[in-house]
MMTF fields as JSON, N, C-alpha, C and O atoms, coordinates in Angstrom:
{
  "mmtfVersion": "1.0.0",
  "mmtfProducer": "UNKNOWN",
  "numBonds": 479,
  "numAtoms": 480,
  "numGroups": 120,
  "numChains": 1,
  "numModels": 1,
  "chainsPerModel": [1],
  "groupsPerChain": [120],
  "chainIdList": ["A"],
  "bondAtomList": [4, 2, 8, 6, 12, 10, 16, 14, 20, 18, 24, 22, 28, 26, 32, 30, 36, 34, 40, 38, 44, 42, 48, 46, 52, 50, 56, 54, 60, 58, 64, 62, 68, 66, 72, 70, 76, 74, 80, 78, 84, 82, 88, 86, 92, 90, 96, 94, 100, 98, 104, 102, 108, 106, 112, 110, 116, 114, 120, 118, 124, 122, 128, 126, 132, 130, 136, 134, 140, 138, 144, 142, 148, 146, 152, 150, 156, 154, 160, 158, 164, 162, 168, 166, 172, 170, 176, 174, 180, 178, 184, 182, 188, 186, 192, 190, 196, 194, 200, 198, 204, 202, 208, 206, 212, 210, 216, 214, 220, 218, 224, 222, 228, 226, 232, 230, 236, 234, 240, 238, 244, 242, 248, 246, 252, 250, 256, 254, 260, 258, 264, 262, 268, 266, 272, 270, 276, 274, 280, 278, 284, 282, 288, 286, 292, 290, 296, 294, 300, 298, 304, 302, 308, 306, 312, 310, 316, 314, 320, 318, 324, 322, 328, 326, 332, 330, 336, 334, 340, 338, 344, 342, 348, 346, 352, 350, 356, 354, 360, 358, 364, 362, 368, 366, 372, 370, 376, 374, 380, 378, 384, 382, 388, 386, 392, 390, 396, 394, 400, 398, 404, 402, 408, 406, 412, 410, 416, 414, 420, 418, 424, 422, 428, 426, 432, 430, 436, 434, 440, 438, 444, 442, 448, 446, 452, 450, 456, 454, 460, 458, 464, 462, 468, 466, 472, 470, 476, 474],
  "bondOrderList": [1, 1, 1, 1, 1, 1, 1, 1, 1, 1, 1, 1, 1, 1, 1, 1, 1, 1, 1, 1, 1, 1, 1, 1, 1, 1, 1, 1, 1, 1, 1, 1, 1, 1, 1, 1, 1, 1, 1, 1, 1, 1, 1, 1, 1, 1, 1, 1, 1, 1, 1, 1, 1, 1, 1, 1, 1, 1, 1, 1, 1, 1, 1, 1, 1, 1, 1, 1, 1, 1, 1, 1, 1, 1, 1, 1, 1, 1, 1, 1, 1, 1, 1, 1, 1, 1, 1, 1, 1, 1, 1, 1, 1, 1, 1, 1, 1, 1, 1, 1, 1, 1, 1, 1, 1, 1, 1, 1, 1, 1, 1, 1, 1, 1, 1, 1, 1, 1, 1],
  "groupList": [{"groupName": "MET", "atomNameList": ["N", "CA", "C", "O"], "elementList": ["N", "C", "C", "O"], "formalChargeList": [0, 0, 0, 0], "bondAtomList": [1, 0, 2, 1, 3, 2], "bondOrderList": [1, 1, 2], "singleLetterCode": "M", "chemCompType": "L-PEPTIDE LINKING"}, {"groupName": "PRO", "atomNameList": ["N", "CA", "C", "O"], "elementList": ["N", "C", "C", "O"], "formalChargeList": [0, 0, 0, 0], "bondAtomList": [1, 0, 2, 1, 3, 2], "bondOrderList": [1, 1, 2], "singleLetterCode": "P", "chemCompType": "L-PEPTIDE LINKING"}, {"groupName": "VAL", "atomNameList": ["N", "CA", "C", "O"], "elementList": ["N", "C", "C", "O"], "formalChargeList": [0, 0, 0, 0], "bondAtomList": [1, 0, 2, 1, 3, 2], "bondOrderList": [1, 1, 2], "singleLetterCode": "V", "chemCompType": "L-PEPTIDE LINKING"}, {"groupName": "ILE", "atomNameList": ["N", "CA", "C", "O"], "elementList": ["N", "C", "C", "O"], "formalChargeList": [0, 0, 0, 0], "bondAtomList": [1, 0, 2, 1, 3, 2], "bondOrderList": [1, 1, 2], "singleLetterCode": "I", "chemCompType": "L-PEPTIDE LINKING"}, {"groupName": "ALA", "atomNameList": ["N", "CA", "C", "O"], "elementList": ["N", "C", "C", "O"], "formalChargeList": [0, 0, 0, 0], "bondAtomList": [1, 0, 2, 1, 3, 2], "bondOrderList": [1, 1, 2], "singleLetterCode": "A", "chemCompType": "L-PEPTIDE LINKING"}, {"groupName": "LEU", "atomNameList": ["N", "CA", "C", "O"], "elementList": ["N", "C", "C", "O"], "formalChargeList": [0, 0, 0, 0], "bondAtomList": [1, 0, 2, 1, 3, 2], "bondOrderList": [1, 1, 2], "singleLetterCode": "L", "chemCompType": "L-PEPTIDE LINKING"}, {"groupName": "ASN", "atomNameList": ["N", "CA", "C", "O"], "elementList": ["N", "C", "C", "O"], "formalChargeList": [0, 0, 0, 0], "bondAtomList": [1, 0, 2, 1, 3, 2], "bondOrderList": [1, 1, 2], "singleLetterCode": "N", "chemCompType": "L-PEPTIDE LINKING"}, {"groupName": "TYR", "atomNameList": ["N", "CA", "C", "O"], "elementList": ["N", "C", "C", "O"], "formalChargeList": [0, 0, 0, 0], "bondAtomList": [1, 0, 2, 1, 3, 2], "bondOrderList": [1, 1, 2], "singleLetterCode": "Y", "chemCompType": "L-PEPTIDE LINKING"}, {"groupName": "GLU", "atomNameList": ["N", "CA", "C", "O"], "elementList": ["N", "C", "C", "O"], "formalChargeList": [0, 0, 0, 0], "bondAtomList": [1, 0, 2, 1, 3, 2], "bondOrderList": [1, 1, 2], "singleLetterCode": "E", "chemCompType": "L-PEPTIDE LINKING"}, {"groupName": "GLY", "atomNameList": ["N", "CA", "C", "O"], "elementList": ["N", "C", "C", "O"], "formalChargeList": [0, 0, 0, 0], "bondAtomList": [1, 0, 2, 1, 3, 2], "bondOrderList": [1, 1, 2], "singleLetterCode": "G", "chemCompType": "PEPTIDE LINKING"}, {"groupName": "ASP", "atomNameList": ["N", "CA", "C", "O"], "elementList": ["N", "C", "C", "O"], "formalChargeList": [0, 0, 0, 0], "bondAtomList": [1, 0, 2, 1, 3, 2], "bondOrderList": [1, 1, 2], "singleLetterCode": "D", "chemCompType": "L-PEPTIDE LINKING"}, {"groupName": "ARG", "atomNameList": ["N", "CA", "C", "O"], "elementList": ["N", "C", "C", "O"], "formalChargeList": [0, 0, 0, 0], "bondAtomList": [1, 0, 2, 1, 3, 2], "bondOrderList": [1, 1, 2], "singleLetterCode": "R", "chemCompType": "L-PEPTIDE LINKING"}, {"groupName": "PHE", "atomNameList": ["N", "CA", "C", "O"], "elementList": ["N", "C", "C", "O"], "formalChargeList": [0, 0, 0, 0], "bondAtomList": [1, 0, 2, 1, 3, 2], "bondOrderList": [1, 1, 2], "singleLetterCode": "F", "chemCompType": "L-PEPTIDE LINKING"}, {"groupName": "HIS", "atomNameList": ["N", "CA", "C", "O"], "elementList": ["N", "C", "C", "O"], "formalChargeList": [0, 0, 0, 0], "bondAtomList": [1, 0, 2, 1, 3, 2], "bondOrderList": [1, 1, 2], "singleLetterCode": "H", "chemCompType": "L-PEPTIDE LINKING"}, {"groupName": "GLN", "atomNameList": ["N", "CA", "C", "O"], "elementList": ["N", "C", "C", "O"], "formalChargeList": [0, 0, 0, 0], "bondAtomList": [1, 0, 2, 1, 3, 2], "bondOrderList": [1, 1, 2], "singleLetterCode": "Q", "chemCompType": "L-PEPTIDE LINKING"}, {"groupName": "TRP", "atomNameList": ["N", "CA", "C", "O"], "elementList": ["N", "C", "C", "O"], "formalChargeList": [0, 0, 0, 0], "bondAtomList": [1, 0, 2, 1, 3, 2], "bondOrderList": [1, 1, 2], "singleLetterCode": "W", "chemCompType": "L-PEPTIDE LINKING"}, {"groupName": "CYS", "atomNameList": ["N", "CA", "C", "O"], "elementList": ["N", "C", "C", "O"], "formalChargeList": [0, 0, 0, 0], "bondAtomList": [1, 0, 2, 1, 3, 2], "bondOrderList": [1, 1, 2], "singleLetterCode": "C", "chemCompType": "L-PEPTIDE LINKING"}, {"groupName": "SER", "atomNameList": ["N", "CA", "C", "O"], "elementList": ["N", "C", "C", "O"], "formalChargeList": [0, 0, 0, 0], "bondAtomList": [1, 0, 2, 1, 3, 2], "bondOrderList": [1, 1, 2], "singleLetterCode": "S", "chemCompType": "L-PEPTIDE LINKING"}, {"groupName": "THR", "atomNameList": ["N", "CA", "C", "O"], "elementList": ["N", "C", "C", "O"], "formalChargeList": [0, 0, 0, 0], "bondAtomList": [1, 0, 2, 1, 3, 2], "bondOrderList": [1, 1, 2], "singleLetterCode": "T", "chemCompType": "L-PEPTIDE LINKING"}, {"groupName": "LYS", "atomNameList": ["N", "CA", "C", "O"], "elementList": ["N", "C", "C", "O"], "formalChargeList": [0, 0, 0, 0], "bondAtomList": [1, 0, 2, 1, 3, 2], "bondOrderList": [1, 1, 2], "singleLetterCode": "K", "chemCompType": "L-PEPTIDE LINKING"}],
  "groupTypeList": [0, 1, 2, 3, 4, 5, 4, 1, 6, 7, 8, 9, 10, 2, 11, 10, 11, 2, 8, 6, 12, 13, 9, 6, 14, 5, 2, 7, 12, 9, 15, 10, 11, 13, 0, 5, 12, 16, 17, 1, 12, 18, 5, 1, 5, 1, 1, 10, 0, 1, 12, 11, 18, 5, 2, 9, 10, 2, 5, 4, 1, 5, 5, 4, 4, 13, 1, 8, 9, 4, 4, 3, 10, 15, 17, 4, 4, 4, 15, 5, 11, 4, 9, 8, 1, 12, 2, 1, 10, 1, 10, 9, 17, 5, 4, 4, 6, 9, 3, 9, 13, 19, 18, 2, 5, 11, 5, 14, 18, 1, 14, 5, 4, 9, 3, 9, 9, 17, 9, 6],
  "groupIdList": [1, 2, 3, 4, 5, 6, 7, 8, 9, 10, 11, 12, 13, 14, 15, 16, 17, 18, 19, 20, 21, 22, 23, 24, 25, 26, 27, 28, 29, 30, 31, 32, 33, 34, 35, 36, 37, 38, 39, 40, 41, 42, 43, 44, 45, 46, 47, 48, 49, 50, 51, 52, 53, 54, 55, 56, 57, 58, 59, 60, 61, 62, 63, 64, 65, 66, 67, 68, 69, 70, 71, 72, 73, 74, 75, 76, 77, 78, 79, 80, 81, 82, 83, 84, 85, 86, 87, 88, 89, 90, 91, 92, 93, 94, 95, 96, 97, 98, 99, 100, 101, 102, 103, 104, 105, 106, 107, 108, 109, 110, 111, 112, 113, 114, 115, 116, 117, 118, 119, 120],
  "secStructList": [7, 7, 7, 7, 7, 1, 1, 6, 6, 7, 7, 7, 7, 7, 1, 7, 7, 4, 4, 4, 1, 1, 1, 7, 7, 7, 3, 3, 3, 7, 5, 1, 1, 7, 7, 1, 1, 7, 1, 7, 3, 3, 3, 7, 7, 7, 6, 6, 1, 7, 6, 6, 2, 2, 0, 0, 0, 0, 0, 2, 2, 2, 2, 6, 6, 1, 4, 4, 4, 4, 6, 7, 7, 1, 1, 1, 7, 5, 7, 5, 5, 1, 1, 7, 5, 7, 7, 7, 7, 1, 1, 1, 7, 1, 6, 6, 6, 6, 7, 7, 6, 6, 7, 5, 5, 7, 5, 5, 7, 6, 6, 7, 7, 1, 4, 4, 4, 1, 7, 7],
  "xCoordList": [-5.448, -6.406, -5.039, -3.962, -6.085, -5.666, -5.961, -6.734, -5.102, -5.033, -5.079, -4.671, -5.587, -5.887, -4.909, -5.333, -3.807, -2.888, -3.237, -3.523, -3.17, -3.6, -3.014, -2.977, -1.912, -0.915, -0.419, 0.332, -1.057, -1.356, 0.917, 2.051, 0.131, 2.113, 2.713, 3.904, 1.415, 2.614, 3.293, 2.466, 4.629, 5.043, 5.913, 7.016, 5.241, 5.897, 6.726, 6.595, 7.687, 8.867, 8.388, 7.71, 8.678, 6.997, 7.999, 8.798, 8.245, 8.758, 8.942, 9.856, 7.849, 7.887, 7.452, 6.302, 8.461, 9.194, 10.242, 10.4, 10.602, 10.451, 12.142, 12.836, 12.357, 13.936, 14.56, 15.684, 13.255, 13.949, 14.266, 14.942, 13.49, 13.247, 14.827, 14.825, 15.986, 17.723, 17.255, 17.539, 16.285, 16.116, 14.908, 14.172, 14.185, 12.868, 11.724, 11.901, 10.285, 9.238, 8.439, 8.141, 7.293, 6.051, 5.254, 4.55, 5.178, 3.431, 2.816, 3.357, 1.181, 0.421, 0.063, 0.153, -0.346, -1.13, -2.276, -2.093, -3.929, -4.644, -4.873, -4.623, -5.534, -6.141, -7.73, -8.112, -8.436, -9.642, -10.138, -9.734, -10.76, -12.356, -11.621, -11.768, -10.243, -9.421, -8.737, -7.744, -9.944, -9.605, -8.842, -8.037, -8.422, -7.352, -6.251, -5.776, -5.953, -4.291, -5.553, -6.568, -5.779, -6.899, -6.361, -7.166, -5.186, -4.649, -3.587, -2.918, -3.814, -2.872, -1.229, -0.888, -0.301, 0.594, 1.314, 1.252, 2.124, 3.061, 4.878, 5.75, 4.681, 6.423, 6.991, 6.51, 8.271, 9.202, 9.801, 9.97, 9.925, 10.415, 11.282, 11.208, 12.249, 12.381, 11.679, 11.112, 11.57, 10.726, 11.383, 10.7, 13.148, 12.622, 12.144, 12.247, 11.653, 11.619, 10.48, 9.465, 10.72, 9.114, 8.405, 8.306, 7.428, 6.01, 5.756, 4.563, 6.547, 6.693, 7.101, 6.788, 8.031, 9.113, 8.314, 8.316, 7.446, 6.553, 5.931, 5.894, 5.333, 4.179, 4.712, 4.021, 5.752, 6.395, 7.167, 6.904, 8.62, 9.248, 8.704, 9.496, 7.604, 7.142, 5.859, 5.7, 4.964, 3.153, 2.84, 2.143, 3.858, 3.296, 3.583, 2.794, 5.084, 5.472, 4.484, 4.318, 4.05, 3.579, 2.368, 2.054, 1.291, -0.05, -0.058, -1.092, 0.59, 1.552, 0.901, 0.448, 0.834, 0.209, -1.544, -1.939, -1.884, -3.125, -3.642, -3.194, -4.666, -5.275, -4.935, -4.522, -5.332, -6.373, -4.901, -4.739, -4.019, -2.28, -1.699, -0.991, -2.136, -1.378, -2.802, -2.84, -3.894, -5.065, -4.926, -5.427, -4.464, -3.677, -4.543, -5.161, -5.181, -4.404, -4.484, -5.224, -3.006, -2.211, -2.576, -2.358, -3.286, -3.609, -4.234, -4.172, -5.253, -6.35, -6.524, -7.674, -6.094, -6.023, -6.571, -5.697, -7.204, -7.548, -6.825, -6.598, -6.73, -5.414, -6.587, -7.712, -5.883, -6.697, -5.188, -4.21, -5.336, -4.241, -4.709, -4.581, -5.161, -5.123, -6.764, -7.314, -7.622, -8.857, -8.966, -9.373, -8.665, -8.282, -8.38, -7.614, -9.154, -8.823, -7.243, -6.913, -7.031, -5.695, -4.917, -4.885, -4.17, -3.512, -1.787, -1.169, -1.339, -0.4, 1.007, 1.012, 1.652, 2.249, 3.679, 4.081, 3.639, 4.298, 6.053, 6.837, 6.364, 7.959, 8.207, 9.401, 7.305, 7.483, 8.033, 7.613, 8.761, 8.707, 7.662, 6.813, 7.707, 6.973, 6.466, 5.355, 7.266, 6.821, 6.126, 5.22, 6.808, 6.651, 4.889, 4.15, 4.471, 3.578, 2.251, 1.079, 2.906, 2.141, 2.165, 1.614, 3.037, 3.226, 4.146, 5.171, 4.219, 4.962, 4.382, 3.199, 5.884, 5.481, 4.117, 3.432, 3.953, 2.254, 1.364, 0.183, 1.704, 0.563, 0.144, 0.952, -1.271, -1.68, -2.594, -3.441, -2.259, -2.248, -3.704, -4.245, -4.151, -5.168, -5.261, -5.232, -5.351, -5.602, -7.201, -8.099, -7.043, -9.203, -9.32, -9.687, -9.048, -9.262, -10.874, -11.292, -11.895, -13.353, -13.087, -13.222, -12.412, -12.809, -12.124, -11.903, -11.968, -11.401, -12.344, -12.438, -13.201, -13.681, -13.688, -14.328, -11.87, -12.15, -12.68, -13.306, -12.119, -11.566, -12.982, -13.501, -13.388, -14.975, -16.374, -17.584, -15.611, -16.797, -16.641, -17.603, -15.993, -16.063, -15.517, -15.679, -14.927, -14.374, -13.138, -12.836, -12.209, -11.397, -10.152, -9.119],
  "yCoordList": [-15.219, -16.182, -17.962, -18.488, -18.044, -19.96, -20.312, -19.863, -21.443, -22.526, -24.002, -24.105, -25.106, -26.165, -27.266, -27.226, -28.043, -28.65, -29.95, -30.588, -30.374, -31.697, -32.147, -32.156, -33.004, -33.482, -33.52, -32.776, -34.415, -34.959, -34.145, -34.446, -32.697, -32.833, -31.883, -31.578, -31.319, -30.445, -28.842, -27.975, -28.295, -27.422, -27.272, -27.818, -26.072, -24.886, -24.476, -24.342, -24.16, -22.394, -20.865, -20.02, -20.966, -19.197, -18.401, -17.999, -17.911, -17.493, -15.703, -14.964, -15.322, -14.066, -13.65, -13.229, -13.701, -13.564, -11.768, -11.462, -11.171, -9.166, -10.085, -10.252, -10.417, -11.125, -11.959, -12.451, -11.981, -12.347, -11.507, -11.813, -10.401, -9.29, -8.03, -7.154, -7.934, -7.54, -5.971, -5.055, -5.594, -3.766, -4.193, -4.673, -4.052, -3.656, -4.899, -5.963, -3.68, -4.927, -4.973, -3.807, -6.092, -5.62, -5.373, -5.874, -4.05, -3.389, -3.259, -3.346, -2.959, -3.204, -2.076, -1.384, -1.641, -0.238, -0.222, -0.638, 0.223, 0.108, 2.039, 2.968, 1.785, 2.811, 2.612, 2.045, 2.794, 2.984, 3.042, 4.078, 2.48, 2.683, 3.515, 4.713, 2.294, 2.984, 1.53, 1.216, 0.602, -1.033, -0.996, -1.796, -0.33, -0.36, -1.321, -2.323, -0.241, -1.608, -2.768, -2.257, -4.467, -4.942, -5.524, -6.2, -5.41, -6.013, -4.511, -3.73, -4.61, -4.033, -4.723, -5.905, -3.33, -3.332, -4.06, -3.484, -5.054, -4.922, -5.017, -5.778, -3.616, -2.937, -3.387, -3.427, -3.796, -4.024, -2.355, -1.405, -2.57, -0.605, -0.763, -1.729, 0.541, 0.48, 0.845, 1.927, 0.568, 0.844, 2.218, 2.96, 2.735, 4.467, 5.369, 6.589, 4.863, 5.806, 7.178, 6.871, 8.219, 8.707, 8.677, 8.349, 9.109, 8.881, 9.76, 9.824, 10.93, 11.92, 11.432, 11.742, 10.429, 9.95, 9.115, 9.27, 8.04, 7.393, 7.947, 7.609, 9.002, 9.245, 10.064, 10.085, 10.544, 11.322, 10.702, 10.856, 9.621, 9.042, 7.35, 6.506, 7.132, 5.971, 5.542, 4.946, 5.977, 6.418, 6.831, 6.407, 8.289, 8.979, 8.623, 8.505, 8.464, 7.719, 6.296, 5.936, 5.867, 4.176, 4.003, 2.985, 5.608, 5.872, 6.906, 7.156, 7.234, 8.244, 7.783, 8.59, 5.755, 5.852, 4.963, 3.903, 5.517, 4.909, 7.412, 8.346, 7.489, 8.259, 9.729, 10.884, 8.95, 9.774, 10.417, 11.491, 9.138, 9.912, 11.208, 11.533, 11.871, 13.404, 14.184, 15.402, 13.579, 14.695, 14.199, 14.586, 13.744, 13.342, 14.043, 14.194, 15.06, 15.673, 14.605, 13.632, 15.32, 13.817, 14.538, 13.991, 16.158, 17.2, 16.694, 16.173, 16.35, 16.587, 14.473, 14.17, 13.836, 12.526, 11.441, 11.508, 10.918, 10.149, 8.33, 7.42, 8.702, 6.88, 6.149, 6.508, 4.971, 3.31, 2.744, 2.621, 2.565, 1.475, 0.157, -0.091, -0.531, -2.064, -2.046, -2.851, -1.206, -0.55, 0.28, -0.008, 1.09, 1.73, 3.489, 3.825, 4.085, 5.524, 6.358, 6.269, 6.776, 8.195, 8.802, 8.851, 9.337, 11.029, 10.226, 9.743, 10.178, 9.604, 11.888, 12.977, 11.186, 12.514, 12.1, 11.299, 12.719, 13.394, 13.267, 13.032, 13.51, 13.897, 12.605, 12.415, 11.701, 10.602, 8.916, 8.918, 8.009, 7.083, 6.977, 7.696, 4.721, 4.183, 3.529, 3.009, 3.594, 2.729, 4.506, 5.188, 4.401, 5.317, 6.033, 6.527, 5.88, 5.685, 4.926, 5.216, 3.82, 2.574, 1.107, 0.018, 1.885, 0.951, -0.001, 0.535, -1.445, -2.408, -3.786, -4.115, -4.753, -5.456, -6.056, -6.451, -5.991, -6.524, -5.753, -6.047, -4.72, -3.786, -3.555, -3.674, -3.163, -2.652, -1.056, -0.77, -0.207, 0.659, 0.453, -0.608, 1.68, 1.98, 3.909, 4.638, 4.726, 5.435, 5.807, 5.194, 7.261, 7.116, 8.814, 9.651, 9.287, 9.987, 10.744, 10.711, 11.556, 11.101, 11.632, 10.94, 13.471, 13.744, 13.289, 13.998, 12.08, 11.048, 9.817, 9.307, 9.388, 7.932, 6.366, 5.448, 7.549, 6.512, 7.207, 8.242, 6.126, 7.201, 6.59, 5.473, 8.054, 8.517, 8.319, 8.492, 7.93, 7.769, 6.134, 5.685, 4.777, 4.01, 2.99, 1.843, 4.057, 2.878, 2.215, 1.065, 3.096, 1.767, 2.528, 2.068],
  "zCoordList": [7.255, 6.737, 7.155, 6.876, 7.837, 8.218, 7.168, 6.322, 7.23, 5.538, 6.286, 7.442, 5.578, 6.766, 5.385, 4.23, 5.687, 4.905, 5.024, 6.037, 3.571, 4.046, 3.864, 2.633, 4.415, 4.458, 6.645, 7.276, 6.999, 8.314, 9.038, 8.664, 10.587, 10.833, 9.737, 9.676, 8.604, 7.867, 8.113, 7.832, 8.582, 8.775, 8.101, 8.1, 7.092, 5.916, 6.41, 7.627, 5.95, 5.517, 5.444, 4.859, 5.79, 5.755, 5.28, 6.127, 3.603, 2.579, 3.174, 2.81, 4.125, 3.81, 4.773, 4.894, 5.802, 6.599, 6.496, 5.314, 7.061, 7.076, 7.032, 6.029, 8.042, 7.421, 6.349, 6.248, 5.392, 4.487, 2.969, 1.987, 3.284, 2.473, 2.717, 1.853, 3.708, 3.327, 3.763, 2.992, 5.446, 5.924, 5.538, 6.4, 3.324, 3.561, 4.685, 5.277, 4.405, 4.578, 4.006, 3.749, 3.222, 2.923, 3.323, 4.2, 2.413, 2.31, 1.039, -0.064, 1.415, 0.043, -0.023, 0.992, -0.97, -1.736, -2.402, -3.546, -2.088, -3.468, -3.388, -2.619, -4.803, -4.909, -4.813, -5.837, -4.225, -4.069, -5.296, -5.826, -5.941, -7.264, -7.827, -8.069, -8.161, -9.688, -9.354, -8.697, -10.282, -11.052, -11.452, -10.975, -12.366, -13.516, -13.254, -13.789, -11.703, -11.122, -11.146, -11.618, -10.683, -10.465, -9.233, -8.593, -8.764, -6.991, -6.517, -7.194, -5.296, -4.771, -4.928, -4.878, -5.159, -4.902, -4.361, -3.275, -4.138, -3.065, -3.282, -3.699, -2.652, -2.235, -1.111, 0.021, -1.574, -0.25, -0.154, -0.919, 0.79, 1.479, 2.829, 3.59, 3.013, 3.849, 5.708, 5.561, 6.698, 7.497, 7.96, 8.665, 7.468, 8.027, 6.877, 7.008, 5.817, 4.656, 5.253, 5.879, 5.046, 5.131, 4.625, 3.443, 5.552, 3.921, 3.506, 3.212, 3.206, 2.158, 0.828, -0.322, 1.442, 0.297, -0.396, -1.617, 0.184, -0.439, -1.419, -2.602, -0.766, -1.234, -2.786, -3.805, -2.68, -4.051, -4.938, -6.131, -4.417, -4.871, -5.222, -5.639, -5.033, -4.811, -5.455, -6.52, -4.574, -5.291, -6.445, -7.368, -6.127, -7.305, -8.761, -9.698, -8.711, -9.743, -10.606, -11.772, -9.33, -9.64, -10.31, -10.927, -10.107, -10.629, -11.764, -12.384, -11.908, -12.966, -14.246, -15.058, -14.513, -15.346, -15.322, -15.809, -14.9, -14.527, -14.895, -14.231, -16.165, -16.56, -15.311, -15.404, -14.376, -13.288, -12.196, -11.617, -12.302, -11.804, -11.474, -10.52, -12.446, -12.53, -11.898, -12.069, -11.224, -11.47, -8.824, -7.768, -9.063, -7.599, -7.539, -8.593, -5.926, -4.523, -3.57, -3.426, -2.658, -2.37, -0.387, 0.695, -0.779, 0.483, 0.622, 1.736, -0.098, 0.333, 0.202, 0.523, 0.018, -0.358, 1.023, 1.887, 1.271, 2.397, 2.274, 1.477, 3.632, 3.899, 4.612, 4.959, 4.697, 5.472, 5.738, 5.001, 6.588, 7.284, 7.892, 9.091, 7.163, 8.16, 8.091, 8.843, 7.263, 7.297, 8.377, 9.502, 8.057, 9.741, 8.85, 7.946, 9.24, 8.002, 9.567, 10.75, 8.776, 9.671, 8.514, 7.285, 9.863, 9.348, 8.929, 9.878, 7.921, 8.484, 8.321, 7.747, 9.174, 10.008, 7.546, 6.702, 7.75, 6.031, 6.157, 5.238, 7.628, 7.539, 8.544, 8.778, 9.167, 10.362, 8.966, 7.809, 9.405, 8.602, 8.823, 9.351, 7.834, 7.786, 9.081, 9.187, 9.927, 11.292, 12.244, 12.723, 12.073, 13.272, 12.848, 13.7, 11.03, 11.303, 11.399, 11.16, 11.849, 12.316, 10.724, 10.564, 9.979, 8.476, 8.8, 9.223, 8.772, 8.865, 8.417, 8.34, 8.048, 7.351, 7.448, 8.392, 6.145, 5.297, 5.63, 5.443, 6.137, 6.382, 5.13, 4.209, 4.866, 3.977, 3.898, 4.744, 2.824, 2.422, 1.773, 1.461, 1.665, 1.106, 0.441, 1.433, -0.844, -0.967, -1.396, -1.973, -0.745, -1.31, -1.982, -1.157, -3.311, -4.25, -4.581, -5.739, -3.234, -3.568, -4.372, -5.381, -4.767, -5.871, -7.545, -8.527, -7.354, -8.602, -8.171, -7.055, -9.685, -9.314, -11.019, -11.532, -11.115, -12.089, -13.701, -13.928, -14.676, -15.948, -16.164, -16.161, -16.379, -16.985, -15.958, -16.101, -15.022, -12.928, -13.453, -12.829, -14.285, -14.107, -12.535, -12.116, -12.162, -10.608, -11.281, -10.96, -12.462, -13.327, -13.258, -13.745]
}
């Protein structure tokens, strides 16, 4: 998103560069039709983390707070990467799955529609 500075010739320091995260990269994650979590999570993750580990050790516990979290069928989940459908390689690293710094991942679970079908 372009930003227009109010001061002429303004040059700011970009603080969310990948170099500032000690070997990790920022990955944004959202669960479609589950707005109990009001915005995507920002996760600092190592690029060599296997996708399977992301799901089992990071996302599943994170989503456990949602009443439908335990009902997620991860084998039937659909994924979007930067708005485009993709099928992750569970044993491949995040980098090998094309997930880089500031990539947006979205989880879709058509069998789940939020609390009472509300989208929340």
